C-alpha positions, 0 to 999 in steps of 0.5 A, spaced: 068 695 377 072 692 370 079 695 370 080 694 362 083 700 358 077 703 354 080 702 347 076 696 345 071 693 343 070 699 338 077 701 335 080 707 336 082 712 330 090 712 329 092 719 327 100 717 326 099 717 318 097 725 318 097 728 324 105 731 324 104 733 316 103 741 316 103 741 309 095 742 309 090 744 314 086 738 312 091 734 316 090 738 322 082 738 322 082 730 321 087 730 327 082 734 331 076 730 329 080 724 330 081 726 337 074 728 338 072 721 335 076 717 340 073 721 346 067 718 343 069 711 342 073 711 349 066 713 353 062 708 349 067 703 350 068 705 358 060 704 358 060 697 355 066 694 359 063 697 366 055 696 364 055 689 367 060 690 373 055 695 376 053 693 383 045 693 382 043 693 389 047 700 390 042 704 387 047 710 388 052 707 384 047 705 378 044 712 378 051 715 377 052 710 372 046 712 368 047 719 369 054 718 365 051 714 360 046 720 359 052 725 359 056 721 354 049 721 349 048 728 350 055 730 348 055 725 342 048 728 340 051 735 341 057 733 336 053 731 331 048 736 331 053 742 330 057 738 325 050 738 321 048 745 322 054 748 322 060 744 319 058 740 313 054 746 310 061 750 311 065 745 308 060 745 302 061 752 301 069 751 301 069 746 296 063 748 292 061 741 292 054 740 294 053 734 298 060 732 299 058 731 306 052 727 304 055 720 306 056 722 313 049 725 314 047 718 312 051 715 316 048 719 322 042 716 320 044 709 320 046 709 327 040 714 330 035 709 332 039 704 336 043 710 339 036 714 341 034 707 344 040 707 348 039 714 350 032 713 352 034 707 356 039 711 360 034 717 361 028 713 363 031 706 367 029 706 374 035 704 378 032 699 381 031 696 374 038 697 372 040 691 367 047 691 365 046 686 359 041 690 357 046 696 356 050 692 352 045 689 348 043 697 346 050 699 345 051 693 340 045 695 336 048 701 334 056 701 335 058 698 329 055 703 324 057 709 329 064 706 329 064 706 322 062 713 321 067 716 326 073 712 322 070 714 315 069 722 317 076 723 318 078 720 312 073 725 308 076 730 312 083 728 310 081 728 303 080 736 303 087 737 302 085 739 295 082 745 297 084 751 300 087 750 306 086 756 310 078 756 308 078 748 311 082 751 317 077 756 318 071 752 317 073 747 323 075 753 327 067 755 326 065 748 328 069 749 335 066 755 337 059 753 335 061 747 340 063 751 345 058 756 345 052 751 345 055 746 350 053 748 357 046 750 354 045 743 352 048 739 358 044 744 363 038 742 360 040 734 360 042 735 367 035 738 369 031 732 366 035 728 370 034 732 377 026 732 375 026 724 374 029 723 381 
């Protein structure tokens, strides 16, 4: 196994410029989103760094690693689904600007094909056929647009400081509730697919 820290190859988001500024909820929201996005990036980095160190003959370890890849994929999928279904429409209502989050939705679409290929590989690859270099190649097909999006969305949220602070905060609180209310359901279904496959 690799012992590198999971802060590369895809860079984390610094919250230093805004995380301690209490003057507007946009900075709180941007900080919380940056922390969530850093969790996504650390997960992706950990998969990329470990992929070629998984002992291919140890099928239990390979199976566990593929499950980890699936869990990361499901978590990211869930995060972005909830943004599009709940958070982005709320931000449109708060700002009164139709399409204010459209660039973020377009960025979701940009990394989706490569991400879906990675997710499918993690779900369907028989442990005996595992290929760490294939995992890395699949990640490389979508990681740059994903990383760009994760950074850019935080900047978009910081820029909401021209709108009503409390309404911005409440929009994010509703997103948090939606994520918490639906997280277990999605992951139970994902784990059922894993169990059925094996």
